C-alpha positions as semicolon CSV with decimal commas, in nm:
position;residue;x (nm);y (nm);z (nm)
1;M;0,024;-0,001;0,001
2;S;0,143;0,344;-0,070
3;K;0,245;0,530;0,125
4;V;0,217;0,907;0,020
5;V;-0,075;1,009;-0,212
6;L;-0,185;1,270;-0,396
7;V;-0,505;1,314;-0,548
8;T;-0,651;1,615;-0,775
9;G;-0,979;1,758;-0,758
10;V;-1,050;1,719;-0,416
11;T;-1,269;2,040;-0,390
12;R;-1,486;1,812;-0,618
13;D;-1,766;1,598;-0,437
14;L;-1,609;1,274;-0,578
15;G;-1,221;1,423;-0,486
16;S;-1,245;1,540;-0,090
17;R;-1,493;1,203;-0,005
18;Y;-1,243;0,954;-0,144
19;A;-0,936;1,194;-0,035
20;R;-1,110;1,181;0,324
21;M;-1,199;0,795;0,273
22;I;-0,822;0,687;0,184
23;L;-0,650;0,888;0,456
24;R;-0,780;0,629;0,679
25;T;-0,659;0,340;0,554
26;P;-0,440;0,194;0,755
27;G;-0,038;0,191;0,556
28;I;-0,113;0,575;0,433
29;E;0,099;0,864;0,614
30;R;-0,055;1,150;0,367
31;V;-0,285;1,249;0,196
32;I;-0,254;1,604;-0,057
33;G;-0,531;1,683;-0,241
34;V;-0,502;1,955;-0,486
35;D;-0,736;2,188;-0,642
36;A;-0,696;2,528;-0,796
37;V;-0,994;2,661;-0,569
38;E;-1,009;2,638;-0,195
39;P;-1,232;2,324;-0,091
40;R;-1,600;2,369;0,001
41;H;-1,595;2,116;0,266
42;E;-1,320;1,994;0,608
43;L;-1,070;1,760;0,473
44;D;-1,013;1,645;0,780
45;G;-0,629;1,622;0,787
46;V;-0,619;1,541;0,436
47;E;-0,337;1,851;0,364
48;F;-0,471;2,044;0,092
49;V;-0,228;2,267;-0,174
50;H;-0,386;2,551;-0,332
51;A;-0,249;2,515;-0,718
52;D;-0,350;2,459;-1,029
53;I;-0,229;2,179;-1,249
54;R;-0,238;2,338;-1,578
55;N;0,102;2,505;-1,391
56;P;0,417;2,333;-1,407
57;M;0,431;2,436;-1,031
58;I;0,252;2,123;-0,932
59;A;0,561;1,932;-1,036
60;K;0,790;2,054;-0,686
61;V;0,390;1,964;-0,499
62;V;0,468;1,607;-0,644
63;A;0,895;1,607;-0,652
64;Q;0,906;1,784;-0,249
65;A;0,618;1,545;-0,088
66;S;0,800;1,235;-0,285
67;V;0,468;1,153;-0,369
68;D;0,415;0,717;-0,500
69;T;0,063;0,756;-0,625
70;V;-0,171;0,966;-0,842
71;V;-0,535;0,921;-0,814
72;H;-0,625;1,196;-1,075
73;L;-0,987;1,370;-1,068
74;S;-0,975;1,673;-1,162
75;P;-1,089;1,592;-1,537
76;A;-1,504;1,602;-1,548
77;E;-1,821;1,749;-1,664
78;T;-1,819;2,111;-1,557
79;P;-1,580;2,299;-1,428
80;P;-1,584;2,284;-0,941
81;S;-1,905;2,490;-0,765
82;G;-1,641;2,845;-0,747
83;Y;-1,408;2,828;-1,016
84;A;-1,394;3,127;-1,200
85;G;-1,390;2,990;-1,607
86;T;-1,590;2,861;-1,879
87;S;-1,658;2,547;-2,089
88;T;-1,288;2,664;-2,200
89;S;-1,096;2,673;-1,944
90;A;-1,313;2,356;-1,816
91;K;-1,110;2,224;-2,144
92;E;-0,797;2,321;-2,016
93;T;-0,786;2,184;-1,691
94;N;-0,913;1,826;-1,810
95;V;-0,628;1,836;-2,069
96;I;-0,340;2,082;-2,035
97;G;-0,375;2,001;-1,684
98;T;-0,313;1,623;-1,735
99;M;-0,086;1,733;-1,933
100;Q;0,119;1,898;-1,703
101;L;0,060;1,639;-1,403
102;L;0,208;1,407;-1,610
103;A;0,496;1,564;-1,696
104;A;0,543;1,599;-1,328
105;C;0,474;1,214;-1,283
106;Q;0,745;1,141;-1,543
107;K;1,014;1,357;-1,341
108;A;0,908;1,267;-1,002
109;P;1,074;0,861;-0,945
110;S;0,875;0,811;-0,653
111;V;0,594;0,777;-0,836
112;R;0,527;0,417;-0,858
113;S;0,125;0,458;-0,888
114;L;-0,157;0,653;-1,098
115;V;-0,487;0,611;-1,096
116;V;-0,703;0,848;-1,364
117;R;-1,053;0,925;-1,370
118;S;-1,222;0,883;-1,752
119;T;-1,626;0,865;-1,915
120;T;-1,797;0,575;-2,078
121;A;-1,820;0,908;-2,291
122;V;-1,498;0,779;-2,444
123;Y;-1,717;0,507;-2,668
124;G;-1,934;0,870;-2,813
125;A;-2,342;0,752;-2,861
126;S;-2,519;0,680;-3,187
127;P;-2,755;0,481;-3,394
128;R;-2,429;0,298;-3,461
129;D;-2,317;0,213;-3,166
130;P;-2,330;-0,215;-3,083
131;A;-2,564;-0,342;-2,801
132;I;-2,269;-0,349;-2,556
133;F;-1,911;-0,139;-2,561
134;E;-1,597;-0,342;-2,426
135;E;-1,262;-0,174;-2,342
136;D;-1,122;-0,242;-2,644
137;M;-1,377;-0,139;-2,843
138;E;-1,335;0,203;-3,104
139;P;-1,662;0,443;-3,095
140;R;-1,854;0,403;-3,395
141;V;-1,904;0,815;-3,408
142;P;-1,611;0,963;-3,202
143;P;-1,699;1,262;-2,955
144;T;-1,668;1,570;-3,144
145;S;-1,700;1,811;-2,839
146;G;-1,713;1,804;-2,496
147;W;-1,622;1,608;-2,164
148;A;-1,645;1,348;-2,362
149;K;-1,389;1,498;-2,659
150;D;-1,155;1,561;-2,360
151;A;-1,164;1,254;-2,198
152;V;-1,055;1,068;-2,528
153;E;-0,761;1,342;-2,526
154;V;-0,696;1,294;-2,151
155;E;-0,654;0,892;-2,204
156;G;-0,385;0,905;-2,540
157;Y;-0,201;1,122;-2,326
158;V;-0,191;0,875;-2,054
159;R;-0,161;0,567;-2,308
160;G;0,194;0,786;-2,355
161;F;0,220;0,835;-1,990
162;A;0,280;0,446;-1,964
163;R;0,483;0,385;-2,263
164;R;0,759;0,640;-2,087
165;R;0,719;0,484;-1,799
166;P;0,682;0,151;-1,839
167;D;0,774;0,087;-1,469
168;V;0,432;0,248;-1,349
169;P;0,120;0,082;-1,384
170;V;-0,133;0,285;-1,499
171;T;-0,552;0,203;-1,433
172;V;-0,824;0,407;-1,600
173;L;-1,141;0,408;-1,470
174;R;-1,382;0,439;-1,770
175;F;-1,740;0,550;-1,531
176;A;-2,069;0,515;-1,606
177;P;-2,295;0,888;-1,516
178;I;-2,276;0,858;-1,162
179;L;-2,583;0,964;-0,961
180;G;-2,687;0,925;-0,554
181;P;-2,801;1,112;-0,301
182;T;-2,530;1,368;-0,295
183;I;-2,316;1,400;-0,551
184;E;-2,396;1,685;-0,862
185;S;-2,393;1,646;-1,214
186;P;-2,541;1,719;-1,502
187;M;-2,726;1,343;-1,530
188;A;-2,882;1,435;-1,176
189;D;-2,938;1,807;-1,270
190;Y;-3,174;1,670;-1,559
191;F;-3,345;1,441;-1,363
192;G;-3,400;1,737;-1,144
193;L;-3,625;1,885;-1,395
194;M;-4,033;1,868;-1,312
195;L;-4,068;1,819;-1,732
196;L;-3,850;1,584;-1,864
197;P;-3,715;1,672;-2,214
198;T;-3,687;1,357;-2,444
199;V;-3,594;1,332;-2,814
200;L;-3,895;1,198;-3,010
201;G;-3,925;0,830;-3,117
202;Y;-3,634;0,734;-2,892
203;D;-3,624;0,531;-2,556
204;P;-3,289;0,547;-2,444
205;R;-3,136;0,217;-2,250
206;L;-2,927;0,422;-1,971
207;Q;-2,655;0,274;-1,740
208;F;-2,578;0,469;-1,414
209;L;-2,322;0,435;-1,113
210;H;-2,386;0,534;-0,736
211;E;-2,143;0,741;-0,561
212;E;-2,070;0,511;-0,308
213;D;-1,926;0,234;-0,559
214;A;-1,748;0,544;-0,755
215;L;-1,495;0,561;-0,451
216;D;-1,497;0,175;-0,417
217;A;-1,385;0,145;-0,778
218;L;-1,086;0,416;-0,700
219;R;-0,984;0,273;-0,379
220;V;-1,005;-0,101;-0,520
221;A;-0,801;0,000;-0,820
222;M;-0,570;0,242;-0,607
223;A;-0,475;-0,096;-0,353
224;A;-0,468;-0,355;-0,687
225;G;-0,179;-0,158;-0,878
226;E;-0,330;-0,357;-1,181
227;P;-0,317;-0,161;-1,456
228;G;-0,547;-0,096;-1,814
229;T;-0,846;0,033;-1,910
230;Y;-1,205;-0,065;-1,726
231;N;-1,545;-0,025;-1,741
232;I;-1,732;0,113;-1,416
233;A;-2,091;0,086;-1,423
234;A;-2,362;-0,075;-1,270
235;D;-2,579;-0,406;-1,359
236;G;-2,859;-0,359;-1,570
237;I;-3,008;-0,074;-1,737
238;L;-3,313;0,150;-1,728
239;L;-3,509;0,311;-2,031
240;L;-3,511;0,661;-1,976
241;S;-3,919;0,609;-1,992
242;Q;-3,928;0,405;-1,636
243;A;-3,720;0,651;-1,534
244;A;-3,953;0,925;-1,588
245;R;-4,175;0,709;-1,428
246;R;-4,000;0,630;-1,136
247;L;-3,953;0,972;-1,014
248;G;-4,334;1,041;-1,172
249;R;-4,182;1,295;-1,420
250;P;-4,412;1,311;-1,685
251;V;-4,184;1,368;-2,003
252;V;-4,212;1,618;-2,298
253;P;-4,084;1,471;-2,658
254;V;-3,949;1,718;-2,869
255;P;-3,808;1,647;-3,227
256;S;-3,504;1,624;-3,258
257;P;-3,444;1,953;-3,488
258;A;-3,560;2,139;-3,210
259;I;-3,450;2,005;-2,853
260;G;-3,097;2,208;-2,910
261;V;-3,337;2,496;-2,891
262;V;-3,493;2,387;-2,578
263;S;-3,160;2,311;-2,416
264;Q;-3,078;2,643;-2,448
265;G;-3,433;2,793;-2,330
266;L;-3,284;2,581;-1,994
267;R;-2,974;2,669;-2,033
268;G;-3,086;3,079;-2,065
269;V;-3,301;3,055;-1,740
270;G;-3,013;2,935;-1,527
271;S;-3,193;2,522;-1,464
272;V;-3,004;2,292;-1,684
273;N;-2,720;2,292;-1,893
274;L;-2,774;2,008;-2,140
275;S;-2,441;1,974;-2,331
276;A;-2,433;1,802;-2,694
277;E;-2,308;1,490;-2,519
278;Q;-2,538;1,494;-2,317
279;I;-2,872;1,514;-2,528
280;R;-2,648;1,250;-2,771
281;L;-2,679;0,967;-2,465
282;L;-3,052;1,085;-2,391
283;T;-3,066;1,049;-2,752
284;H;-2,912;0,670;-2,813
285;G;-2,797;0,577;-2,446
286;R;-2,531;0,360;-2,362
287;V;-2,430;0,042;-2,219
288;V;-2,107;-0,092;-2,118
289;D;-1,970;-0,406;-2,003
290;T;-1,782;-0,472;-1,696
291;T;-1,605;-0,796;-1,667
292;R;-1,280;-0,756;-1,711
293;A;-1,312;-0,492;-1,332
294;R;-1,470;-0,766;-1,208
295;E;-1,158;-1,043;-1,259
296;R;-0,873;-0,780;-1,306
297;L;-0,978;-0,548;-1,049
298;G;-1,149;-0,732;-0,802
299;F;-1,437;-0,513;-0,851
300;A;-1,801;-0,552;-0,834
301;P;-2,050;-0,276;-0,784
302;R;-2,271;-0,352;-0,500
303;R;-2,588;-0,125;-0,634
304;T;-2,764;-0,213;-0,980
305;T;-2,870;0,087;-1,248
306;A;-3,198;0,039;-1,121
307;E;-3,101;0,011;-0,697
308;T;-2,861;0,374;-0,806
309;F;-3,105;0,550;-0,971
310;E;-3,399;0,445;-0,664
311;D;-3,085;0,525;-0,392
312;F;-3,095;0,914;-0,590
313;A;-3,442;0,980;-0,585
314;R;-3,482;0,900;-0,241
315;G;-3,180;1,062;-0,135
316;R;-3,230;1,411;-0,325
317;G;-3,666;1,373;-0,187
318;L;-3,761;1,383;-0,571
319;R;-4,154;1,326;-0,602
320;G;-4,285;1,479;-0,907
321;L;-4,593;1,654;-1,049
322;L;-4,781;1,274;-1,099
323;D;-4,743;0,961;-0,833
324;P;-4,485;0,689;-0,973
325;E;-4,669;0,381;-0,857
326;R;-4,973;0,524;-1,087
327;V;-4,762;0,646;-1,436
328;G;-4,597;0,414;-1,404
329;G;-4,877;0,130;-1,407
330;V;-5,003;0,289;-1,746
331;P;-4,814;0,130;-2,008
332;D;-4,961;-0,225;-1,803
333;R;-5,321;-0,047;-1,779
334;I;-5,341;0,052;-2,163
335;A;-5,200;-0,244;-2,262
336;S;-5,435;-0,457;-2,071
337;L;-5,709;-0,213;-2,272
338;L;-5,615;-0,293;-2,567
339;L;-5,650;-0,671;-2,539
340;T;-5,957;-0,609;-2,357
341;R;-6,079;-0,456;-2,727
342;R;-5,940;-0,749;-2,935
343;S;-6,097;-0,997;-2,765
344;P;-6,399;-1,206;-2,951
345;D;-6,586;-1,164;-2,596
346;G;-6,491;-0,791;-2,590
């Protein structure tokens, strides 16, 4: 087990909780949290360093502390709360920040392990996709913007680092969209809407990951030191229509050409920012295979996609305009009515 761990993105929910969690792990002497903004939560013994990983000064932090394990959690969909930046600066943090951090790790002989957060969004989302993505599959339509494209670039730089430092095990975790009672995410914001805009004619298959399982996957990956790229997602799927019914949220089907206008309207009133990547996900869906993580890392999520969504809804106190049980029974009642009408005795 490593003794000095550096965690980037420590002011985000996932980063702060992970840093505090591993500090209690036997054998860990120091946990150093790095971010460009001050933490919103108490870090309970984690040593916070106010530093922007886009700056080459991050190399001094790694070298002076003799860091042996780096857990890179800065890459994310949006800048952290309180970060005075735009989508452009978010991309700089994701991509340029990763480049600077990897350069620092390459120069530091003390570094012996690297764990990097990525996303299943690297597979894209299109009507040509396979039913299930495995880690070695290429996207049928590569991402062209946003967090998904950033993650593709980040993974490319990480592979380059792995070639230059073959002595350092590099583990990349591709997380499915994370949901839970407390964590902030674009998907959580979307499901928080009282009316859910959907793309007319589509009912995508969705796969989630519980926030506690995401933390556990990071813990297992750091302890295992098993190099490779791994899909990290809960078992099972939910159709978007099923998720809406469980929340009691009415859906508003929107023709595909108009969904961008709806997104702009929501963004304009400060409600939800539906990125182009998220719209594609809510159109075509995405499901990944997690066999490799089970067999090589020894990681299996404790909650299914359905259980993750249930805990998310319960923890947020989400209750829509309609009773979920009554809404959920509507399709069955309609089917029963149609069968009755077709019956010769009806």
